[in-house]
N, CA, C and O of each residue as an XYZ file, in Angstrom:
824
protein
N     -11.324    -16.716    -27.104
C      -9.996    -17.278    -27.444
C      -8.981    -16.802    -26.287
O      -9.162    -15.681    -25.811
N      -7.991    -17.544    -25.843
C      -7.067    -17.343    -24.819
C      -6.174    -16.293    -25.376
O      -6.062    -16.160    -26.595
N      -5.498    -15.500    -24.484
C      -4.495    -14.544    -24.671
C      -3.172    -15.411    -25.093
O      -2.725    -16.271    -24.333
N      -2.581    -15.121    -26.357
C      -1.318    -15.869    -26.851
C      -0.285    -15.449    -25.931
O       0.551    -16.296    -25.619
N      -0.192    -14.210    -25.410
C       0.928    -13.765    -24.622
C       0.567    -13.251    -23.364
O       0.762    -12.051    -23.172
N      -0.021    -14.076    -22.298
C      -0.468    -13.849    -21.017
C       0.781    -13.168    -20.302
O       1.942    -13.503    -20.536
N       0.449    -12.279    -19.500
C       1.255    -11.650    -18.430
C       1.504    -12.625    -17.476
O       0.694    -13.539    -17.320
N       2.785    -12.530    -16.646
C       2.876    -13.467    -15.767
C       1.888    -13.527    -14.438
O       1.846    -14.428    -13.600
N       1.126    -12.343    -14.483
C       0.170    -12.064    -13.322
C      -1.297    -12.675    -13.905
O      -2.209    -12.869    -13.101
N      -1.446    -12.917    -15.084
C      -2.808    -13.441    -15.448
C      -3.462    -14.521    -14.814
O      -4.685    -14.632    -14.738
N      -2.489    -15.455    -14.280
C      -3.239    -16.605    -13.722
C      -3.415    -16.489    -12.260
O      -3.797    -17.447    -11.588
N      -3.121    -15.243    -11.717
C      -3.397    -14.955    -10.232
C      -4.673    -14.518     -9.993
O      -5.145    -13.566    -10.616
N      -5.418    -15.259     -8.958
C      -6.800    -14.766     -8.666
C      -6.643    -13.419     -8.085
O      -5.759    -13.242     -7.247
N      -7.459    -12.399     -8.469
C      -7.525    -11.175     -7.766
C      -8.455    -11.030     -6.628
O      -9.563    -11.566     -6.634
N      -8.000    -10.284     -5.619
C      -8.956    -10.046     -4.630
C      -9.947     -8.924     -4.838
O     -10.964     -8.813     -4.155
N      -9.606     -8.093     -5.815
C     -10.236     -6.772     -6.276
C      -9.929     -6.616     -7.675
O      -8.776     -6.735     -8.090
N     -10.986     -6.337     -8.475
C     -10.649     -5.878     -9.953
C     -11.662     -4.710    -10.041
O     -12.797     -4.759     -9.566
N     -11.092     -3.582    -10.745
C     -11.862     -2.484    -11.025
C     -11.440     -1.794    -12.443
O     -10.292     -1.582    -12.834
N     -12.613     -1.510    -13.084
C     -12.197     -0.842    -14.503
C     -12.443      0.746    -14.276
O     -13.550      1.174    -13.947
N     -11.395      1.523    -14.466
C     -11.455      2.913    -14.485
C     -11.547      3.553    -15.931
O     -10.603      3.472    -16.716
N     -12.646      4.145    -16.218
C     -12.736      4.768    -17.614
C     -11.616      5.741    -18.021
O     -11.360      6.724    -17.327
N     -11.033      5.491    -19.018
C      -9.874      6.312    -19.462
C      -8.498      6.149    -18.808
O      -7.536      6.892    -19.002
N      -8.536      5.005    -17.954
C      -7.414      4.674    -17.250
C      -6.954      3.006    -17.620
O      -5.841      2.676    -18.030
N      -7.947      2.210    -17.398
C      -7.583      0.703    -17.566
C      -8.167      0.007    -16.542
O      -8.918      0.492    -15.696
N      -7.789     -1.223    -16.630
C      -8.381     -2.385    -15.563
C      -7.151     -2.567    -14.469
O      -5.993     -2.855    -14.771
N      -7.591     -2.366    -13.301
C      -6.619     -2.442    -12.269
C      -7.040     -3.732    -11.322
O      -8.166     -3.786    -10.828
N      -6.186     -4.627    -11.135
C      -6.314     -5.821    -10.464
C      -5.352     -5.854     -9.229
O      -4.157     -5.564     -9.297
N      -6.034     -6.258     -8.045
C      -5.215     -6.299     -6.715
C      -4.974     -7.763     -6.485
O      -5.869     -8.550     -6.176
N      -3.661     -8.093     -6.662
C      -3.314     -9.591     -6.536
C      -2.498     -9.811     -5.170
O      -1.603     -9.032     -4.842
N      -2.832    -10.826     -4.462
C      -1.881    -11.223     -3.331
C      -0.496    -11.446     -3.822
O      -0.235    -11.975     -4.902
N       0.350    -11.022     -2.985
C       1.670    -10.856     -3.282
C       2.327    -12.218     -3.181
O       1.954    -12.989     -2.297
N       3.286    -12.562     -4.037
C       3.872    -13.842     -4.008
C       5.468    -13.283     -3.614
O       6.189    -12.617     -4.356
N       5.737    -13.683     -2.449
C       7.118    -13.092     -1.892
C       8.182    -13.555     -2.817
O       8.958    -12.699     -3.241
N       8.329    -14.801     -3.194
C       9.444    -15.485     -3.997
C       9.475    -14.809     -5.384
O      10.436    -14.218     -5.877
N       8.234    -15.002     -5.938
C       8.176    -14.421     -7.482
C       8.245    -13.021     -7.645
O       8.651    -12.559     -8.711
N       7.820    -12.134     -6.511
C       7.911    -10.763     -6.836
C       9.084    -10.150     -6.154
O       9.282     -8.942     -6.284
N       9.905    -10.919     -5.410
C      10.997    -10.220     -4.699
C      11.844     -9.385     -5.410
O      12.148     -8.305     -4.903
N      12.403     -9.787     -6.808
C      13.235     -9.068     -7.509
C      12.506     -7.696     -7.910
O      13.116     -6.632     -7.804
N      11.319     -7.745     -8.325
C      10.657     -6.533     -8.684
C      10.513     -5.662     -7.657
O      10.917     -4.510     -7.821
N       9.881     -6.070     -6.347
C       9.908     -5.249     -5.320
C      11.226     -4.811     -4.654
O      11.253     -3.759     -4.016
N      12.182     -5.490     -4.768
C      13.567     -5.058     -4.536
C      14.151     -3.906     -5.296
O      14.937     -3.093     -4.810
N      13.679     -3.901     -6.594
C      14.229     -2.734     -7.444
C      13.447     -1.489     -7.243
O      13.888     -0.416     -7.653
N      12.164     -1.591     -6.552
C      11.269     -0.378     -6.316
C      11.753      0.276     -4.913
O      11.945      1.481     -4.749
N      11.917     -0.747     -3.918
C      12.254     -0.016     -2.612
C      13.649      0.362     -2.434
O      14.017      1.084     -1.507
N      14.497     -0.168     -3.401
C      15.909      0.361     -3.375
C      16.133      1.688     -3.689
O      17.087      2.299     -3.209
N      15.113      2.334     -4.670
C      15.491      3.510     -5.038
C      15.280      4.817     -3.906
O      14.563      4.851     -2.906
N      16.001      5.645     -4.357
C      16.038      6.802     -3.161
C      14.701      7.411     -2.962
O      14.377      7.859     -1.863
N      13.885      7.443     -4.027
C      12.560      7.997     -3.815
C      11.673      7.128     -2.953
O      10.604      7.596     -2.561
N      11.999      6.013     -2.655
C      11.394      5.031     -1.915
C      11.943      4.908     -0.394
O      11.731      3.969      0.373
N      12.621      5.957     -0.168
C      13.517      5.975      1.305
C      12.436      5.993      2.455
O      12.603      5.328      3.477
N      11.387      6.732      2.264
C      10.191      6.708      3.334
C       9.750      5.229      3.593
O       9.461      4.890      4.741
N       9.698      4.454      2.688
C       9.304      2.963      2.703
C      10.053      2.240      3.876
O       9.445      1.493      4.643
N      11.421      2.494      3.990
C      12.141      2.216      5.044
C      12.784      0.721      4.706
O      13.003     -0.035      5.652
N      13.057      0.340      3.470
C      13.590     -0.751      3.061
C      14.947     -0.393      2.102
O      15.503     -1.289      1.467
N      15.345      0.798      2.074
C      16.686      0.878      1.299
C      17.804      0.284      1.969
O      18.047      0.401      3.170
N      18.494     -0.384      1.098
C      19.541     -1.120      1.711
C      19.392     -2.546      2.081
O      20.349     -3.193      2.507
N      18.224     -3.038      1.928
C      17.889     -4.415      1.906
C      18.248     -5.169      0.827
O      17.943     -4.655     -0.249
N      18.817     -6.260      0.771
C      19.058     -7.134     -0.238
C      17.648     -7.804     -0.884
O      16.554     -7.754     -0.321
N      17.905     -8.422     -2.148
C      16.681     -8.907     -2.625
C      16.092    -10.107     -1.832
O      14.881    -10.329     -1.860
N      17.050    -10.962     -1.048
C      16.551    -12.049     -0.141
C      15.965    -11.542      0.930
O      14.977    -12.113      1.390
N      16.454    -10.413      1.499
C      15.902     -9.725      2.641
C      14.533     -9.266      2.376
O      13.643     -9.464      3.204
N      14.342     -8.731      1.389
C      13.001     -8.231      0.794
C      12.112     -9.440      0.716
O      10.994     -9.400      1.231
N      12.550    -10.511      0.100
C      11.765    -11.743      0.126
C      11.234    -12.165      1.488
O      10.059    -12.389      1.779
N      12.400    -12.238      2.338
C      12.041    -12.665      3.682
C      10.913    -11.857      4.407
O       9.972    -12.371      5.012
N      11.148    -10.503      4.255
C      10.111     -9.593      4.986
C       8.563    -10.041      4.525
O       7.657    -10.229      5.336
N       8.429    -10.177      3.093
C       7.087    -10.471      2.692
C       6.722    -11.898      2.837
O       5.524    -12.173      2.775
N       7.646    -12.913      3.034
C       7.426    -14.172      3.313
C       6.968    -14.196      4.823
O       6.108    -15.018      5.141
N       7.428    -13.447      5.655
C       6.978    -13.402      6.951
C       5.609    -12.802      7.109
O       4.758    -13.302      7.845
N       5.435    -11.784      6.442
C       4.031    -11.027      6.437
C       2.852    -12.024      5.933
O       1.704    -11.978      6.374
N       3.277    -12.865      5.017
C       2.406    -13.978      4.531
C       1.935    -14.766      5.503
O       0.830    -15.285      5.346
N       2.687    -15.002      6.687
C       2.452    -15.815      7.772
C       1.446    -15.365      8.678
O       0.854    -16.169      9.397
N       1.192    -14.066      8.701
C       0.314    -13.138      9.595
C      -1.144    -13.119      9.096
O      -1.469    -13.204      7.912
N      -1.976    -12.997     10.138
C      -3.356    -12.894      9.748
C      -3.837    -11.367      9.670
O      -4.894    -10.915      9.231
N      -2.796    -10.752     10.200
C      -3.212     -9.201     10.549
C      -2.633     -8.199      9.430
O      -3.166     -7.099      9.285
N      -1.731     -8.521      8.783
C      -1.011     -7.685      7.818
C      -0.909     -8.455      6.443
O      -0.625     -9.651      6.388
N      -1.142     -7.741      5.437
C      -1.180     -8.429      4.171
C      -0.710     -7.557      3.035
O      -0.928     -6.346      3.086
N      -0.033     -8.135      1.941
C       0.702     -7.456      0.972
C       0.059     -7.831     -0.475
O      -0.345     -8.964     -0.738
N       0.017     -6.799     -1.326
C      -0.649     -7.007     -2.609
C       0.179     -6.344     -3.714
O       0.800     -5.300     -3.513
N       0.166     -6.987     -4.890
C       0.603     -6.170     -6.009
C      -0.489     -5.837     -6.833
O      -1.394     -6.601     -7.169
N      -0.347     -4.601     -7.152
C      -1.572     -3.845     -8.079
C      -0.998     -3.968     -9.488
O       0.196     -3.752     -9.694
N      -1.860     -4.319    -10.474
C      -1.443     -4.478    -11.640
C      -2.459     -3.808    -12.647
O      -3.680     -3.932    -12.545
N      -1.859     -3.133    -13.564
C      -2.737     -2.271    -14.523
C      -2.548     -2.803    -15.868
O      -1.515     -2.666    -16.522
N      -3.684     -3.465    -16.277
C      -3.465     -3.899    -17.813
C      -2.474     -4.811    -18.021
O      -1.893     -4.865    -19.104
N      -2.173     -5.646    -16.967
C      -1.078     -6.465    -17.023
C       0.320     -6.134    -16.380
O       1.159     -6.990    -16.102
N       0.469     -4.692    -16.167
C       1.649     -4.185    -15.820
C       1.731     -3.921    -14.284
O       0.878     -3.214    -13.746
N       2.771     -4.496    -13.562
C       2.599     -4.075    -12.145
C       2.930     -2.670    -11.881
O       3.862     -2.128    -12.476
N       2.207     -2.053    -11.015
C       2.157     -0.534    -10.822
C       2.304     -0.168     -9.391
O       2.700      0.975     -9.164
N       2.066     -0.907     -8.448
C       2.107     -0.312     -7.005
C       2.245     -1.687     -6.138
O       2.018     -2.813     -6.581
N       2.567     -1.441     -5.112
C       2.711     -2.356     -3.822
C       1.655     -1.832     -2.679
O       1.846     -0.755     -2.114
N       0.747     -2.502     -2.437
C      -0.160     -2.223     -1.507
C      -0.128     -3.238     -0.091
O      -0.095     -4.467     -0.159
N      -0.144     -2.543      1.045
C      -0.096     -3.115      2.299
C      -1.370     -2.839      2.997
O      -1.811     -1.690      3.053
N      -2.003     -3.884      3.551
C      -3.146     -3.485      4.540
C      -2.776     -4.184      6.004
O      -2.012     -5.143      6.114
N      -3.355     -3.627      6.940
C      -3.057     -4.216      8.223
C      -4.260     -3.657      9.191
O      -4.952     -2.653      9.018
N      -4.298     -4.568     10.215
C      -5.255     -4.306     11.313
C      -4.599     -3.383     12.361
O      -3.720     -3.884     13.061
N      -4.912     -2.159     12.535
C      -4.238     -1.250     13.393
C      -4.007     -1.769     14.796
O      -2.959     -1.521     15.392
N      -4.966     -2.478     15.315
C      -4.901     -2.908     16.679
C      -3.659     -3.956     16.820
O      -3.148     -4.261     17.898
N      -3.304     -4.400     15.683
C      -2.229     -5.417     15.789
C      -0.900     -4.815     15.199
O       0.045     -5.488     14.786
N      -0.976     -3.449     15.224
C       0.346     -2.755     14.766
C       0.792     -1.672     15.634
O      -0.053     -1.235     16.414
N       2.084     -1.099     15.652
C       2.464     -0.152     16.530
C       1.662      1.155     16.382
O       1.638      1.979     17.296
N       1.074      1.318     15.342
C       0.316      2.640     15.261
C      -0.805      2.623     16.432
O      -1.156      3.717     16.874
N      -1.371      1.472     16.946
C      -2.242      1.409     17.919
C      -1.941      2.024     19.135
O      -2.867      2.358     19.874
N      -0.674      2.240     19.476
C      -0.044      3.029     20.553
C      -0.193      4.415     20.502
O       0.079      5.148     21.452
N      -0.647      4.827     19.347
C      -0.520      6.324     19.184
C      -1.839      6.973     18.750
O      -1.926      8.155     18.418
N      -2.953      6.023     18.782
C      -4.201      6.809     18.446
C      -5.318      5.774     19.057
O      -4.927      4.670     19.435
N      -6.549      6.083     19.145
C      -7.601      5.286     19.609
C      -8.312      4.563     18.363
O      -9.029      5.115     17.529
N      -7.957      3.208     18.418
C      -8.495      2.415     17.298
C     -10.041      2.240     17.557
O     -10.589      1.932     18.616
N     -10.677      2.546     16.185
C     -12.104      2.368     16.161
C     -12.414      0.976     15.421
O     -11.722      0.644     14.459
N     -13.455      0.174     15.879
C     -14.129     -0.867     15.137
C     -14.173     -0.531     13.670
O     -14.663      0.550     13.341
N     -13.695     -1.379     12.734
C     -13.897     -1.020     11.238
C     -12.676     -0.397     10.618
O     -12.559     -0.263      9.399
N     -11.680      0.018     11.581
C     -10.537      0.692     11.008
C      -9.728     -0.257     10.170
O      -9.862     -1.463     10.380
N      -8.843      0.198      9.177
C      -7.964     -0.496      8.529
C      -6.833      0.277      7.871
O      -7.086      1.200      7.096
N      -5.553     -0.095      8.176
C      -4.408      0.517      7.962
C      -3.982      0.206      6.545
O      -4.123     -0.938      6.111
N      -3.441      1.224      5.767
C      -3.033      1.203      4.419
C      -1.686      1.735      4.097
O      -1.469      2.872      4.517
N      -0.759      1.161      3.453
C       0.438      1.642      2.818
C       0.426      1.545      1.331
O      -0.114      0.546      0.856
N       0.897      2.356      0.591
C       0.763      2.291     -0.806
C       2.172      2.883     -1.350
O       2.499      4.055     -1.163
N       2.857      2.069     -1.949
C       4.110      2.523     -2.973
C       4.031      2.252     -4.244
O       3.982      1.089     -4.646
N       4.009      3.311     -5.053
C       3.815      3.352     -6.453
C       5.218      2.912     -7.135
O       6.309      3.254     -6.679
N       5.059      2.177     -8.188
C       6.087      1.812     -9.007
C       6.905      2.927     -9.664
O       6.256      3.957     -9.849
N       8.124      2.954    -10.040
C       8.862      4.093    -10.550
C       8.152      4.401    -12.002
O       7.625      3.530    -12.695
N       8.221      5.618    -12.294
C       7.492      5.878    -13.626
C       8.397      5.368    -14.857
O       7.886      5.263    -15.972
N       9.595      5.091    -14.662
C      10.377      4.400    -15.775
C      10.800      5.558    -16.829
O      10.878      6.755    -16.553
N      11.026      5.039    -17.937
C      11.486      5.953    -19.151
C      10.347      6.842    -19.805
O      10.581      7.701    -20.656
N       9.132      6.549    -19.329
C       8.060      7.237    -19.913
C       7.811      8.757    -19.024
O       7.021      9.622    -19.401
N       8.565      8.844    -17.926
C       8.516     10.054    -17.093
C       7.257      9.836    -16.394
O       6.677      8.750    -16.359
N       6.748     11.201    -15.688
C       5.579     11.278    -14.953
C       4.366     10.899    -15.697
O       4.183     11.163    -16.886
N       3.570     10.282    -14.954
C       2.135      9.843    -15.499
C       1.044     10.554    -14.669
O       0.716     10.219    -13.531
N       0.527     11.566    -15.371
C      -0.503     12.449    -14.618
C      -1.740     11.639    -14.318
O      -2.177     10.913    -15.211
N      -2.332     11.690    -13.175
C      -3.465     10.972    -12.833
C      -3.372      9.609    -12.325
O      -4.374      9.043    -11.886
N      -2.179      9.024    -12.360
C      -2.015      7.673    -11.901
C      -2.036      7.518    -10.480
O      -2.602      6.535    -10.002
N      -1.481      8.380     -9.737
C      -1.674      8.316     -8.192
C      -3.038      8.365     -7.878
O      -3.470      7.559     -7.054
N      -3.913      9.321     -8.491
C      -5.181      9.507     -7.977
C      -6.082      8.211     -8.411
O      -6.968      7.685     -7.737
N      -5.663      7.863     -9.609
C      -6.506      6.611    -10.091
C      -6.162      5.354     -9.103
O      -7.065      4.678     -8.609
N      -4.976      5.139     -8.893
C      -4.569      3.995     -8.021
C      -5.089      4.059     -6.534
O      -5.525      3.086     -5.917
N      -4.985      5.276     -6.072
C      -5.591      5.629     -4.747
C      -7.097      5.255     -4.564
O      -7.578      4.691     -3.582
N      -7.722      5.648     -5.630
C      -9.178      5.505     -5.807
C      -9.474      3.778     -5.838
O     -10.501      3.275     -5.382
N      -8.635      3.198     -6.312
C      -8.806      1.615     -6.249
C      -8.633      1.123     -4.876
O      -9.355      0.252     -4.391
N      -7.607      1.729     -4.223
C      -7.280      1.143     -2.868
C      -8.494      1.639     -1.921
O      -8.842      0.876     -1.020
N      -9.093      2.759     -2.064
C     -10.337      3.089     -1.134
C     -11.276      2.303     -1.560
O     -11.899      1.775     -0.639
N     -11.649      1.995     -2.709
C     -12.748      1.262     -3.184
C     -12.684     -0.253     -2.552
O     -13.676     -0.862     -2.151
N     -11.424     -0.720     -2.538
C     -11.120     -2.137     -2.060
C     -11.363     -2.284     -0.555
O     -12.016     -3.183     -0.024
N     -10.607     -1.051      0.185
C     -10.698     -1.157      1.537
C     -11.923     -1.031      2.181
O     -12.286     -1.808      3.064
N     -12.617     -0.034      1.758
C     -13.814      0.519      2.433
C     -15.049     -0.272      1.838
O     -15.814     -0.804      2.643
N     -15.281     -0.378      0.557
C     -16.318     -1.097     -0.065
C     -16.119     -2.507     -0.046
O     -16.933     -3.213      0.549
N     -14.874     -3.134     -0.779
C     -14.654     -4.489     -0.757
C     -14.416     -5.338      0.487
O     -14.728     -6.524      0.590
N     -13.794     -4.549      1.473
C     -13.520     -5.273      2.767
C     -14.463     -4.802      3.861
O     -14.368     -5.265      4.998
N     -15.392     -3.869      3.530
C     -16.448     -3.439      4.190
C     -16.030     -2.833      5.538
O     -16.628     -3.040      6.594
N     -14.910     -2.042      5.388
C     -14.517     -1.217      6.521
C     -14.956      0.119      6.698
O     -15.361      0.621      5.649
N     -15.001      0.825      7.657
C     -15.675      2.095      7.854
C     -14.556      3.353      7.864
O     -14.956      4.508      7.720
N     -13.235      3.074      8.029
C     -12.307      3.975      8.135
C     -10.939      3.624      7.728
O     -10.510      2.582      8.223
N     -10.114      4.307      6.885
C      -8.802      4.057      6.341
C      -7.932      4.794      7.322
O      -8.331      5.907      7.665
N      -6.628      4.273      7.902
C      -5.796      4.977      8.502
C      -4.394      4.932      7.730
O      -4.029      3.903      7.163
N      -3.703      5.990      7.739
C      -2.557      6.164      6.943
C      -1.574      6.745      7.946
O      -1.979      7.527      8.807
N      -0.341      6.404      7.868
C       0.724      7.090      8.624
C       2.043      7.314      8.106
O       3.061      6.764      8.526
N       1.962      8.327      6.975
C       3.269      8.605      6.157
C       4.157      9.365      7.126
O       3.722      9.978      8.101
N       5.548      9.269      6.754
C       6.449      9.931      7.338
C       6.246     11.416      7.362
O       5.855     11.966      6.333
N       6.489     12.146      8.501
C       6.222     13.643      8.656
C       6.881     14.373      7.583
O       6.385     15.385      7.087
N       7.923     13.905      7.242
C       8.904     14.714      6.005
C       8.301     14.486      4.714
O       8.550     15.218      3.755
N       7.544     13.534      4.653
C       6.922     13.178      3.292
C       5.810     13.895      2.820
O       4.697     13.383      2.703
N       6.145     15.384      2.468
C       5.110     16.136      2.193
C       4.211     15.917      1.015
O       3.053     16.328      0.935
N       4.889     15.194      0.064
C       4.111     14.822     -1.140
C       2.823     13.951     -0.852
O       1.694     14.234     -1.255
N       3.130     12.959     -0.171
C       2.349     11.908      0.489
C       1.141     12.562      1.245
O      -0.020     12.273      0.954
N       1.480     13.485      2.259
C       0.694     14.045      3.051
C      -0.343     14.792      2.335
O      -1.533     14.653      2.618
N       0.130     15.689      1.292
C      -0.613     16.436      0.526
C      -1.593     15.651     -0.360
O      -2.731     16.095     -0.516
N      -1.210     14.511     -0.946
C      -1.996     13.824     -1.682
C      -3.183     13.176     -0.793
O      -4.308     13.047     -1.276
N      -2.889     12.788      0.488
C      -3.999     12.150      1.206
C      -4.916     13.202      1.430
O      -6.106     12.909      1.315
N      -4.613     14.391      1.733
C      -5.485     15.631      2.180
C      -6.374     15.936      0.950
O      -7.573     16.193      1.055
N      -5.671     15.886     -0.279
C      -6.499     16.169     -1.503
C      -7.580     15.219     -1.762
O      -8.683     15.528     -2.212
N      -7.119     13.829     -1.391
C      -8.218     12.892     -1.616
C      -9.268     12.694     -0.684
O     -10.120     11.819     -0.838
N      -9.228     13.672      0.521
C     -10.376     13.762      1.395
C      -9.963     13.265      2.803
O     -10.781     13.295      3.722
N      -8.739     12.820      2.975
C      -8.374     12.292      4.462
C      -8.372     13.559      5.331
O      -8.124     14.647      4.812
N      -8.644     13.445      6.645
C      -8.484     14.319      7.581
C      -7.134     14.138      8.481
O      -6.799     13.104      9.058
N      -6.507     15.259      8.468
C      -5.179     15.090      9.095
C      -5.311     14.965     10.557
O      -5.975     15.821     11.142
N      -4.658     13.823     11.347
C      -4.762     13.803     12.574
C      -3.388     14.095     13.160
O      -2.623     14.786     12.487
N      -2.998     13.639     14.346
C      -1.929     14.075     15.091
C      -0.696     13.671     14.495
O      -0.646     12.595     13.900
N       0.373     14.461     14.593
C       1.751     13.844     14.321
C       2.241     13.068     15.538
O       2.206     13.541     16.674
N       2.682     11.899     15.254
C       3.122     10.913     16.481
C       4.466     10.277     16.180
O       5.063     10.436     15.115
N       4.872      9.590     17.137
C       6.046      8.979     16.918
C       5.749      7.323     17.094
O       5.429      6.871     18.193
N       5.870      6.578     16.053
C       5.692      5.323     16.086
C       6.815      4.559     16.800
O       7.953      4.786     16.390
N       6.671      3.727     17.764
C       7.808      3.051     18.516
C       8.539      2.181     17.600
O       8.111      1.751     16.528
N       9.795      1.941     18.173
C      10.780      0.992     17.469
C      10.101     -0.257     17.693
O       9.426     -0.428     18.708
N      10.253     -1.229     16.720
C       9.706     -2.611     16.722
C      11.022     -3.506     16.480
O      11.467     -3.510     15.332
N      11.620     -4.193     17.371
C      12.784     -5.164     17.438
C      12.413     -6.481     17.808
O      12.385     -6.817     18.992
N      12.086     -7.358     16.751
C      11.714     -8.729     16.968
C      12.641     -9.496     16.112
O      13.279     -8.901     15.243
N      12.780    -10.892     16.302
C      13.645    -11.701     15.496
C      13.021    -11.687     14.223
O      13.819    -11.869     13.303
N      11.732    -11.511     13.859
C      11.131    -11.569     12.527
C      11.343    -10.233     11.884
O      11.698    -10.193     10.706
N      11.180     -9.299     12.470
C      11.234     -7.969     11.917
C      11.840     -6.922     12.804
O      11.884     -7.013     14.031
N      12.360     -5.803     12.010
C      12.877     -4.587     12.800
C      12.468     -3.382     12.115
O      12.863     -3.092     10.985
N      11.643     -2.654     12.830
C      11.232     -1.400     12.431
C      11.767     -0.335     13.131
O      11.431     -0.351     14.315
N      12.572      0.698     12.775
C      13.139      1.872     13.615
C      11.866      2.801     14.038
O      10.765      2.680     13.502
N      12.126      3.644     14.959
C      11.356      4.665     15.360
C      10.825      5.472     14.263
O      11.672      5.768     13.420
N       9.694      5.884     14.067
C       9.215      6.816     12.812
C       8.286      7.849     13.379
O       7.295      7.559     14.050
N       8.670      9.113     13.064
C       7.735     10.160     13.174
C       6.801     10.210     12.006
O       7.201     10.283     10.844
N       5.586     10.171     12.346
C       4.474     10.084     11.473
C       3.330     10.942     11.477
O       2.893     11.319     12.564
N       2.758     11.321     10.360
C       1.535     12.079     10.466
C       0.313     11.259      9.983
O       0.141     10.848      8.836
N      -0.507     11.089     11.048
C      -1.705     10.148     10.954
C      -2.741     10.992     10.149
O      -2.781     12.216     10.275
N      -3.495     10.375      9.399
C      -4.573     10.752      8.551
C      -5.751      9.840      8.570
O      -5.553      8.668      8.890
N      -7.012     10.258      8.251
C      -7.973      9.231      8.434
C      -9.082      9.577      7.242
O      -9.504     10.714      7.027
N      -9.406      8.593      6.634
C     -10.600      8.660      5.685
C     -11.813      7.898      5.975
O     -11.737      6.670      5.939
N     -12.977      8.494      6.272
C     -14.188      7.801      6.716
C     -14.849      7.282      5.369
O     -14.582      7.838      4.304
N     -15.686      6.243      5.439
C     -16.428      5.625      4.441
C     -17.372      6.742      3.769
O     -17.382      6.916      2.551
N     -18.194      7.513      4.698
C     -19.125      8.598      4.445
C     -18.349      9.638      3.496
O     -18.876     10.161      2.514
N     -17.169      9.848      3.871
C     -16.568     10.986      3.100
C     -16.257     10.521      1.848
O     -16.526     11.198      0.856
N     -15.617      9.235      1.753
C     -15.260      8.653      0.377
C     -16.453      8.548     -0.523
O     -16.405      8.837     -1.719
N     -17.508      8.131      0.085
C     -18.735      7.752     -0.726
C     -19.921      8.494     -0.258
O     -20.834      7.946      0.359
N     -19.895      9.779     -0.566
C     -20.952     10.672      0.176
C     -22.360     10.215     -0.642
O     -22.446      9.799     -1.797
N     -23.336     10.413      0.260
C     -24.839     10.036     -0.091
C     -25.012      8.555     -0.402
O     -26.123      8.111     -0.692
């Protein structure tokens, strides 16, 4: 029998779906720039998302950013949905096609990842959510996409994110300065970042 009250995301085909015991079902859905712009704008506009670099953008500007990303073959955006509820924004990219390639030696099989969690809302902190969603990202990137190493580049001031990656098994690399990108389609200011790497054999030992 069909669900009498399907979520707005139920009809979207997932690129990855994973059931986590005691947590729920997480689906990774290709982002719809127009349909998801208002939701994403509400997330990236919060002060806690300052390191995401989109504070101050309007809803339409957020839509434009992700509409442009959808035209690229090297950068992809996804909405992570847990049991019908949107819980995170995931971006993946080919490091050789990104400014990060100017700061480290890219290896075949590398994939870059950015993850922005949705605000906790009125329920407050949700213990275990970050770890669970990060586990899904690792499974998708390394197993689902067949990559051999994940690369992340959090802002050097984002101590929480850096600590979270290290706890997850990432190895800290160098602190670098990602160069400014100033193109008609996109502008990214210079960024001081802490690189970190997670190899497949570390994520899936044995």
